[in-house]
mmCIF file of the N, C-alpha and C atoms, coordinates in Angstrom:
data_MODEL
# 
_entry.id   MODEL 
# 
loop_
_atom_site.group_PDB 
_atom_site.id 
_atom_site.type_symbol 
_atom_site.label_atom_id 
_atom_site.label_alt_id 
_atom_site.label_comp_id 
_atom_site.label_asym_id 
_atom_site.label_entity_id 
_atom_site.label_seq_id 
_atom_site.pdbx_PDB_ins_code 
_atom_site.Cartn_x 
_atom_site.Cartn_y 
_atom_site.Cartn_z 
_atom_site.occupancy 
_atom_site.B_iso_or_equiv 
_atom_site.pdbx_formal_charge 
_atom_site.auth_seq_id 
_atom_site.auth_comp_id 
_atom_site.auth_asym_id 
_atom_site.auth_atom_id 
_atom_site.pdbx_PDB_model_num 
ATOM 1   N N  . MET A 1 1  ? -69.742 4.387   -45.480 1.00 0.00 ? 1  MET A N  1 
ATOM 2   C CA . MET A 1 1  ? -70.236 3.156   -46.048 1.00 0.00 ? 1  MET A CA 1 
ATOM 3   C C  . MET A 1 1  ? -70.282 2.056   -44.989 1.00 0.00 ? 1  MET A C  1 
ATOM 4   N N  . PHE A 1 2  ? -69.279 1.999   -44.134 1.00 0.00 ? 2  PHE A N  1 
ATOM 5   C CA . PHE A 1 2  ? -69.239 0.969   -43.108 1.00 0.00 ? 2  PHE A CA 1 
ATOM 6   C C  . PHE A 1 2  ? -69.813 1.460   -41.788 1.00 0.00 ? 2  PHE A C  1 
ATOM 7   N N  . ALA A 1 3  ? -70.576 2.533   -41.817 1.00 0.00 ? 3  ALA A N  1 
ATOM 8   C CA . ALA A 1 3  ? -71.082 3.117   -40.588 1.00 0.00 ? 3  ALA A CA 1 
ATOM 9   C C  . ALA A 1 3  ? -72.027 2.176   -39.856 1.00 0.00 ? 3  ALA A C  1 
ATOM 10  N N  . ASN A 1 4  ? -72.765 1.372   -40.579 1.00 0.00 ? 4  ASN A N  1 
ATOM 11  C CA . ASN A 1 4  ? -73.732 0.475   -39.958 1.00 0.00 ? 4  ASN A CA 1 
ATOM 12  C C  . ASN A 1 4  ? -73.136 -0.880  -39.600 1.00 0.00 ? 4  ASN A C  1 
ATOM 13  N N  . PHE A 1 5  ? -71.894 -1.142  -39.966 1.00 0.00 ? 5  PHE A N  1 
ATOM 14  C CA . PHE A 1 5  ? -71.250 -2.416  -39.671 1.00 0.00 ? 5  PHE A CA 1 
ATOM 15  C C  . PHE A 1 5  ? -70.370 -2.275  -38.436 1.00 0.00 ? 5  PHE A C  1 
ATOM 16  N N  . GLY A 1 6  ? -70.464 -3.255  -37.559 1.00 0.00 ? 6  GLY A N  1 
ATOM 17  C CA . GLY A 1 6  ? -69.583 -3.287  -36.398 1.00 0.00 ? 6  GLY A CA 1 
ATOM 18  C C  . GLY A 1 6  ? -68.337 -4.087  -36.728 1.00 0.00 ? 6  GLY A C  1 
ATOM 19  N N  . THR A 1 7  ? -67.443 -4.135  -35.779 1.00 0.00 ? 7  THR A N  1 
ATOM 20  C CA . THR A 1 7  ? -66.191 -4.866  -35.966 1.00 0.00 ? 7  THR A CA 1 
ATOM 21  C C  . THR A 1 7  ? -66.446 -6.344  -36.222 1.00 0.00 ? 7  THR A C  1 
ATOM 22  N N  . THR A 1 8  ? -67.394 -6.908  -35.499 1.00 0.00 ? 8  THR A N  1 
ATOM 23  C CA . THR A 1 8  ? -67.690 -8.333  -35.649 1.00 0.00 ? 8  THR A CA 1 
ATOM 24  C C  . THR A 1 8  ? -68.185 -8.644  -37.056 1.00 0.00 ? 8  THR A C  1 
ATOM 25  N N  . GLU A 1 9  ? -69.067 -7.821  -37.583 1.00 0.00 ? 9  GLU A N  1 
ATOM 26  C CA . GLU A 1 9  ? -69.603 -8.063  -38.918 1.00 0.00 ? 9  GLU A CA 1 
ATOM 27  C C  . GLU A 1 9  ? -68.509 -7.967  -39.984 1.00 0.00 ? 9  GLU A C  1 
ATOM 28  N N  . ILE A 1 10 ? -67.644 -6.987  -39.838 1.00 0.00 ? 10 ILE A N  1 
ATOM 29  C CA . ILE A 1 10 ? -66.551 -6.822  -40.805 1.00 0.00 ? 10 ILE A CA 1 
ATOM 30  C C  . ILE A 1 10 ? -65.613 -8.023  -40.758 1.00 0.00 ? 10 ILE A C  1 
ATOM 31  N N  . LEU A 1 11 ? -65.304 -8.508  -39.555 1.00 0.00 ? 11 LEU A N  1 
ATOM 32  C CA . LEU A 1 11 ? -64.438 -9.682  -39.424 1.00 0.00 ? 11 LEU A CA 1 
ATOM 33  C C  . LEU A 1 11 ? -65.080 -10.923 -40.038 1.00 0.00 ? 11 LEU A C  1 
ATOM 34  N N  . ILE A 1 12 ? -66.380 -11.080 -39.863 1.00 0.00 ? 12 ILE A N  1 
ATOM 35  C CA . ILE A 1 12 ? -67.078 -12.218 -40.459 1.00 0.00 ? 12 ILE A CA 1 
ATOM 36  C C  . ILE A 1 12 ? -67.025 -12.138 -41.974 1.00 0.00 ? 12 ILE A C  1 
ATOM 37  N N  . ILE A 1 13 ? -67.248 -10.955 -42.529 1.00 0.00 ? 13 ILE A N  1 
ATOM 38  C CA . ILE A 1 13 ? -67.190 -10.771 -43.982 1.00 0.00 ? 13 ILE A CA 1 
ATOM 39  C C  . ILE A 1 13 ? -65.803 -11.091 -44.504 1.00 0.00 ? 13 ILE A C  1 
ATOM 40  N N  . LEU A 1 14 ? -64.766 -10.592 -43.826 1.00 0.00 ? 14 LEU A N  1 
ATOM 41  C CA . LEU A 1 14 ? -63.388 -10.871 -44.246 1.00 0.00 ? 14 LEU A CA 1 
ATOM 42  C C  . LEU A 1 14 ? -63.072 -12.358 -44.162 1.00 0.00 ? 14 LEU A C  1 
ATOM 43  N N  . PHE A 1 15 ? -63.574 -13.035 -43.138 1.00 0.00 ? 15 PHE A N  1 
ATOM 44  C CA . PHE A 1 15 ? -63.358 -14.472 -42.988 1.00 0.00 ? 15 PHE A CA 1 
ATOM 45  C C  . PHE A 1 15 ? -64.029 -15.245 -44.122 1.00 0.00 ? 15 PHE A C  1 
ATOM 46  N N  . VAL A 1 16 ? -65.234 -14.851 -44.486 1.00 0.00 ? 16 VAL A N  1 
ATOM 47  C CA . VAL A 1 16 ? -65.942 -15.519 -45.589 1.00 0.00 ? 16 VAL A CA 1 
ATOM 48  C C  . VAL A 1 16 ? -65.194 -15.305 -46.900 1.00 0.00 ? 16 VAL A C  1 
ATOM 49  N N  . ILE A 1 17 ? -64.693 -14.104 -47.128 1.00 0.00 ? 17 ILE A N  1 
ATOM 50  C CA . ILE A 1 17 ? -63.907 -13.827 -48.337 1.00 0.00 ? 17 ILE A CA 1 
ATOM 51  C C  . ILE A 1 17 ? -62.655 -14.687 -48.352 1.00 0.00 ? 17 ILE A C  1 
ATOM 52  N N  . LEU A 1 18 ? -62.014 -14.807 -47.216 1.00 0.00 ? 18 LEU A N  1 
ATOM 53  C CA . LEU A 1 18 ? -60.818 -15.650 -47.117 1.00 0.00 ? 18 LEU A CA 1 
ATOM 54  C C  . LEU A 1 18 ? -61.152 -17.105 -47.430 1.00 0.00 ? 18 LEU A C  1 
ATOM 55  N N  . LEU A 1 19 ? -62.262 -17.586 -46.936 1.00 0.00 ? 19 LEU A N  1 
ATOM 56  C CA . LEU A 1 19 ? -62.674 -18.969 -47.213 1.00 0.00 ? 19 LEU A CA 1 
ATOM 57  C C  . LEU A 1 19 ? -63.006 -19.180 -48.688 1.00 0.00 ? 19 LEU A C  1 
ATOM 58  N N  . LEU A 1 20 ? -63.674 -18.198 -49.284 1.00 0.00 ? 20 LEU A N  1 
ATOM 59  C CA . LEU A 1 20 ? -64.092 -18.346 -50.684 1.00 0.00 ? 20 LEU A CA 1 
ATOM 60  C C  . LEU A 1 20 ? -62.923 -18.281 -51.657 1.00 0.00 ? 20 LEU A C  1 
ATOM 61  N N  . PHE A 1 21 ? -61.999 -17.365 -51.433 1.00 0.00 ? 21 PHE A N  1 
ATOM 62  C CA . PHE A 1 21 ? -60.952 -17.109 -52.420 1.00 0.00 ? 21 PHE A CA 1 
ATOM 63  C C  . PHE A 1 21 ? -59.582 -17.642 -52.020 1.00 0.00 ? 21 PHE A C  1 
ATOM 64  N N  . GLY A 1 22 ? -59.368 -17.907 -50.766 1.00 0.00 ? 22 GLY A N  1 
ATOM 65  C CA . GLY A 1 22 ? -58.062 -18.383 -50.315 1.00 0.00 ? 22 GLY A CA 1 
ATOM 66  C C  . GLY A 1 22 ? -57.097 -17.224 -50.125 1.00 0.00 ? 22 GLY A C  1 
ATOM 67  N N  . GLY A 1 23 ? -56.066 -17.474 -49.350 1.00 0.00 ? 23 GLY A N  1 
ATOM 68  C CA . GLY A 1 23 ? -55.110 -16.417 -49.012 1.00 0.00 ? 23 GLY A CA 1 
ATOM 69  C C  . GLY A 1 23 ? -54.290 -15.930 -50.182 1.00 0.00 ? 23 GLY A C  1 
ATOM 70  N N  . LYS A 1 24 ? -53.990 -16.806 -51.136 1.00 0.00 ? 24 LYS A N  1 
ATOM 71  C CA . LYS A 1 24 ? -53.144 -16.409 -52.259 1.00 0.00 ? 24 LYS A CA 1 
ATOM 72  C C  . LYS A 1 24 ? -53.897 -15.561 -53.273 1.00 0.00 ? 24 LYS A C  1 
ATOM 73  N N  . LYS A 1 25 ? -55.190 -15.721 -53.346 1.00 0.00 ? 25 LYS A N  1 
ATOM 74  C CA . LYS A 1 25 ? -55.971 -15.019 -54.360 1.00 0.00 ? 25 LYS A CA 1 
ATOM 75  C C  . LYS A 1 25 ? -56.362 -13.604 -53.920 1.00 0.00 ? 25 LYS A C  1 
ATOM 76  N N  . ILE A 1 26 ? -56.406 -13.347 -52.638 1.00 0.00 ? 26 ILE A N  1 
ATOM 77  C CA . ILE A 1 26 ? -56.876 -12.054 -52.137 1.00 0.00 ? 26 ILE A CA 1 
ATOM 78  C C  . ILE A 1 26 ? -56.010 -10.881 -52.613 1.00 0.00 ? 26 ILE A C  1 
ATOM 79  N N  . PRO A 1 27 ? -54.664 -10.962 -52.579 1.00 0.00 ? 27 PRO A N  1 
ATOM 80  C CA . PRO A 1 27 ? -53.882 -9.822  -53.092 1.00 0.00 ? 27 PRO A CA 1 
ATOM 81  C C  . PRO A 1 27 ? -54.145 -9.536  -54.575 1.00 0.00 ? 27 PRO A C  1 
ATOM 82  N N  . GLU A 1 28 ? -54.355 -10.589 -55.353 1.00 0.00 ? 28 GLU A N  1 
ATOM 83  C CA . GLU A 1 28 ? -54.666 -10.384 -56.776 1.00 0.00 ? 28 GLU A CA 1 
ATOM 84  C C  . GLU A 1 28 ? -56.012 -9.683  -56.936 1.00 0.00 ? 28 GLU A C  1 
ATOM 85  N N  . LEU A 1 29 ? -56.993 -10.083 -56.132 1.00 0.00 ? 29 LEU A N  1 
ATOM 86  C CA . LEU A 1 29 ? -58.311 -9.442  -56.187 1.00 0.00 ? 29 LEU A CA 1 
ATOM 87  C C  . LEU A 1 29 ? -58.219 -7.974  -55.773 1.00 0.00 ? 29 LEU A C  1 
ATOM 88  N N  . ALA A 1 30 ? -57.458 -7.704  -54.717 1.00 0.00 ? 30 ALA A N  1 
ATOM 89  C CA . ALA A 1 30 ? -57.307 -6.323  -54.241 1.00 0.00 ? 30 ALA A CA 1 
ATOM 90  C C  . ALA A 1 30 ? -56.601 -5.463  -55.291 1.00 0.00 ? 30 ALA A C  1 
ATOM 91  N N  . LYS A 1 31 ? -55.595 -6.031  -55.943 1.00 0.00 ? 31 LYS A N  1 
ATOM 92  C CA . LYS A 1 31 ? -54.869 -5.298  -56.982 1.00 0.00 ? 31 LYS A CA 1 
ATOM 93  C C  . LYS A 1 31 ? -55.795 -4.965  -58.149 1.00 0.00 ? 31 LYS A C  1 
ATOM 94  N N  . GLY A 1 32 ? -56.582 -5.940  -58.575 1.00 0.00 ? 32 GLY A N  1 
ATOM 95  C CA . GLY A 1 32 ? -57.537 -5.706  -59.660 1.00 0.00 ? 32 GLY A CA 1 
ATOM 96  C C  . GLY A 1 32 ? -58.594 -4.687  -59.272 1.00 0.00 ? 32 GLY A C  1 
ATOM 97  N N  . PHE A 1 33 ? -59.062 -4.763  -58.034 1.00 0.00 ? 33 PHE A N  1 
ATOM 98  C CA . PHE A 1 33 ? -60.057 -3.803  -57.553 1.00 0.00 ? 33 PHE A CA 1 
ATOM 99  C C  . PHE A 1 33 ? -59.481 -2.392  -57.533 1.00 0.00 ? 33 PHE A C  1 
ATOM 100 N N  . GLY A 1 34 ? -58.235 -2.269  -57.078 1.00 0.00 ? 34 GLY A N  1 
ATOM 101 C CA . GLY A 1 34 ? -57.577 -0.962  -57.050 1.00 0.00 ? 34 GLY A CA 1 
ATOM 102 C C  . GLY A 1 34 ? -57.404 -0.376  -58.438 1.00 0.00 ? 34 GLY A C  1 
ATOM 103 N N  . LYS A 1 35 ? -57.007 -1.228  -59.392 1.00 0.00 ? 35 LYS A N  1 
ATOM 104 C CA . LYS A 1 35 ? -56.859 -0.758  -60.773 1.00 0.00 ? 35 LYS A CA 1 
ATOM 105 C C  . LYS A 1 35 ? -58.199 -0.304  -61.345 1.00 0.00 ? 35 LYS A C  1 
ATOM 106 N N  . GLY A 1 36 ? -59.246 -1.046  -61.028 1.00 0.00 ? 36 GLY A N  1 
ATOM 107 C CA . GLY A 1 36 ? -60.575 -0.681  -61.509 1.00 0.00 ? 36 GLY A CA 1 
ATOM 108 C C  . GLY A 1 36 ? -61.039 0.650   -60.955 1.00 0.00 ? 36 GLY A C  1 
ATOM 109 N N  . ILE A 1 37 ? -60.819 0.861   -59.669 1.00 0.00 ? 37 ILE A N  1 
ATOM 110 C CA . ILE A 1 37 ? -61.202 2.133   -59.040 1.00 0.00 ? 37 ILE A CA 1 
ATOM 111 C C  . ILE A 1 37 ? -60.403 3.282   -59.646 1.00 0.00 ? 37 ILE A C  1 
ATOM 112 N N  . ARG A 1 38 ? -59.100 3.066   -59.827 1.00 0.00 ? 38 ARG A N  1 
ATOM 113 C CA . ARG A 1 38 ? -58.235 4.097   -60.400 1.00 0.00 ? 38 ARG A CA 1 
ATOM 114 C C  . ARG A 1 38 ? -58.696 4.460   -61.815 1.00 0.00 ? 38 ARG A C  1 
ATOM 115 N N  . GLN A 1 39 ? -59.018 3.452   -62.625 1.00 0.00 ? 39 GLN A N  1 
ATOM 116 C CA . GLN A 1 39 ? -59.464 3.696   -63.993 1.00 0.00 ? 39 GLN A CA 1 
ATOM 117 C C  . GLN A 1 39 ? -60.801 4.436   -63.996 1.00 0.00 ? 39 GLN A C  1 
ATOM 118 N N  . PHE A 1 40 ? -61.687 4.049   -63.090 1.00 0.00 ? 40 PHE A N  1 
ATOM 119 C CA . PHE A 1 40 ? -62.988 4.711   -62.990 1.00 0.00 ? 40 PHE A CA 1 
ATOM 120 C C  . PHE A 1 40 ? -62.821 6.192   -62.645 1.00 0.00 ? 40 PHE A C  1 
ATOM 121 N N  . LYS A 1 41 ? -61.945 6.491   -61.689 1.00 0.00 ? 41 LYS A N  1 
ATOM 122 C CA . LYS A 1 41 ? -61.703 7.888   -61.309 1.00 0.00 ? 41 LYS A CA 1 
ATOM 123 C C  . LYS A 1 41 ? -61.106 8.676   -62.464 1.00 0.00 ? 41 LYS A C  1 
ATOM 124 N N  . ASN A 1 42 ? -60.196 8.059   -63.212 1.00 0.00 ? 42 ASN A N  1 
ATOM 125 C CA . ASN A 1 42 ? -59.599 8.742   -64.364 1.00 0.00 ? 42 ASN A CA 1 
ATOM 126 C C  . ASN A 1 42 ? -60.643 9.041   -65.426 1.00 0.00 ? 42 ASN A C  1 
ATOM 127 N N  . GLU A 1 43 ? -61.554 8.113   -65.654 1.00 0.00 ? 43 GLU A N  1 
ATOM 128 C CA . GLU A 1 43 ? -62.611 8.333   -66.646 1.00 0.00 ? 43 GLU A CA 1 
ATOM 129 C C  . GLU A 1 43 ? -63.543 9.455   -66.210 1.00 0.00 ? 43 GLU A C  1 
ATOM 130 N N  . ILE A 1 44 ? -63.870 9.506   -64.932 1.00 0.00 ? 44 ILE A N  1 
ATOM 131 C CA . ILE A 1 44 ? -64.718 10.587  -64.426 1.00 0.00 ? 44 ILE A CA 1 
ATOM 132 C C  . ILE A 1 44 ? -64.028 11.931  -64.625 1.00 0.00 ? 44 ILE A C  1 
ATOM 133 N N  . LYS A 1 45 ? -62.712 11.980  -64.330 1.00 0.00 ? 45 LYS A N  1 
ATOM 134 C CA . LYS A 1 45 ? -61.950 13.217  -64.506 1.00 0.00 ? 45 LYS A CA 1 
ATOM 135 C C  . LYS A 1 45 ? -61.954 13.638  -65.976 1.00 0.00 ? 45 LYS A C  1 
ATOM 136 N N  . ASP A 1 46 ? -61.779 12.665  -66.888 1.00 0.00 ? 46 ASP A N  1 
ATOM 137 C CA . ASP A 1 46 ? -61.774 12.974  -68.312 1.00 0.00 ? 46 ASP A CA 1 
ATOM 138 C C  . ASP A 1 46 ? -63.124 13.527  -68.769 1.00 0.00 ? 46 ASP A C  1 
ATOM 139 N N  . VAL A 1 47 ? -64.200 12.960  -68.277 1.00 0.00 ? 47 VAL A N  1 
ATOM 140 C CA . VAL A 1 47 ? -65.535 13.437  -68.647 1.00 0.00 ? 47 VAL A CA 1 
ATOM 141 C C  . VAL A 1 47 ? -65.748 14.854  -68.128 1.00 0.00 ? 47 VAL A C  1 
ATOM 142 N N  . LYS A 1 48 ? -65.325 15.117  -66.897 1.00 0.00 ? 48 LYS A N  1 
ATOM 143 C CA . LYS A 1 48 ? -65.465 16.467  -66.340 1.00 0.00 ? 48 LYS A CA 1 
ATOM 144 C C  . LYS A 1 48 ? -64.666 17.481  -67.162 1.00 0.00 ? 48 LYS A C  1 
ATOM 145 N N  . GLU A 1 49 ? -63.443 17.099  -67.548 1.00 0.00 ? 49 GLU A N  1 
ATOM 146 C CA . GLU A 1 49 ? -62.625 17.999  -68.370 1.00 0.00 ? 49 GLU A CA 1 
ATOM 147 C C  . GLU A 1 49 ? -63.284 18.257  -69.719 1.00 0.00 ? 49 GLU A C  1 
ATOM 148 N N  . GLU A 1 50 ? -63.847 17.232  -70.320 1.00 0.00 ? 50 GLU A N  1 
ATOM 149 C CA . GLU A 1 50 ? -64.537 17.382  -71.607 1.00 0.00 ? 50 GLU A CA 1 
ATOM 150 C C  . GLU A 1 50 ? -65.737 18.307  -71.469 1.00 0.00 ? 50 GLU A C  1 
ATOM 151 N N  . LEU A 1 51 ? -66.482 18.162  -70.384 1.00 0.00 ? 51 LEU A N  1 
ATOM 152 C CA . LEU A 1 51 ? -67.634 19.036  -70.161 1.00 0.00 ? 51 LEU A CA 1 
ATOM 153 C C  . LEU A 1 51 ? -67.197 20.477  -69.930 1.00 0.00 ? 51 LEU A C  1 
ATOM 154 N N  . ASP A 1 52 ? -66.098 20.675  -69.229 1.00 0.00 ? 52 ASP A N  1 
ATOM 155 C CA . ASP A 1 52 ? -65.574 22.026  -69.011 1.00 0.00 ? 52 ASP A CA 1 
ATOM 156 C C  . ASP A 1 52 ? -65.151 22.659  -70.336 1.00 0.00 ? 52 ASP A C  1 
ATOM 157 N N  . ILE A 1 53 ? -64.514 21.879  -71.194 1.00 0.00 ? 53 ILE A N  1 
ATOM 158 C CA . ILE A 1 53 ? -64.086 22.386  -72.499 1.00 0.00 ? 53 ILE A CA 1 
ATOM 159 C C  . ILE A 1 53 ? -65.297 22.785  -73.323 1.00 0.00 ? 53 ILE A C  1 
ATOM 160 N N  . ARG A 1 54 ? -66.325 21.942  -73.326 1.00 0.00 ? 54 ARG A N  1 
ATOM 161 C CA . ARG A 1 54 ? -67.536 22.268  -74.096 1.00 0.00 ? 54 ARG A CA 1 
ATOM 162 C C  . ARG A 1 54 ? -68.222 23.498  -73.529 1.00 0.00 ? 54 ARG A C  1 
ATOM 163 N N  . GLU A 1 55 ? -68.213 23.654  -72.213 1.00 0.00 ? 55 GLU A N  1 
ATOM 164 C CA . GLU A 1 55 ? -68.819 24.821  -71.592 1.00 0.00 ? 55 GLU A CA 1 
ATOM 165 C C  . GLU A 1 55 ? -68.059 26.085  -71.970 1.00 0.00 ? 55 GLU A C  1 
ATOM 166 N N  . ASP A 1 56 ? -66.723 26.007  -72.013 1.00 0.00 ? 56 ASP A N  1 
ATOM 167 C CA . ASP A 1 56 ? -65.913 27.154  -72.397 1.00 0.00 ? 56 ASP A CA 1 
ATOM 168 C C  . ASP A 1 56 ? -66.160 27.532  -73.856 1.00 0.00 ? 56 ASP A C  1 
ATOM 169 N N  . ILE A 1 57 ? -66.363 26.541  -74.712 1.00 0.00 ? 57 ILE A N  1 
ATOM 170 C CA . ILE A 1 57 ? -66.615 26.815  -76.130 1.00 0.00 ? 57 ILE A CA 1 
ATOM 171 C C  . ILE A 1 57 ? -67.943 27.538  -76.305 1.00 0.00 ? 57 ILE A C  1 
ATOM 172 N N  . LYS A 1 58 ? -68.944 27.184  -75.524 1.00 0.00 ? 58 LYS A N  1 
ATOM 173 C CA . LYS A 1 58 ? -70.269 27.809  -75.630 1.00 0.00 ? 58 LYS A CA 1 
ATOM 174 C C  . LYS A 1 58 ? -70.233 29.278  -75.224 1.00 0.00 ? 58 LYS A C  1 
ATOM 175 N N  . LYS A 1 59 ? -69.291 29.660  -74.364 1.00 0.00 ? 59 LYS A N  1 
ATOM 176 C CA . LYS A 1 59 ? -69.214 31.048  -73.909 1.00 0.00 ? 59 LYS A CA 1 
ATOM 177 C C  . LYS A 1 59 ? -68.642 31.866  -75.016 1.00 0.00 ? 59 LYS A C  1 
# 
């Protein structure tokens, strides 16, 4: 995903995020983002398991 971004571009993006949200807000944003990713992965796993169960029933 970051293959096209150099170090300078990533640092600029991080600096802009720091300016927009402030230092105290960034850990809260990261925590919320992590929870969202974790929940998304769990939902994908649940859907795959449901599809496997339905496939087994059809056999």
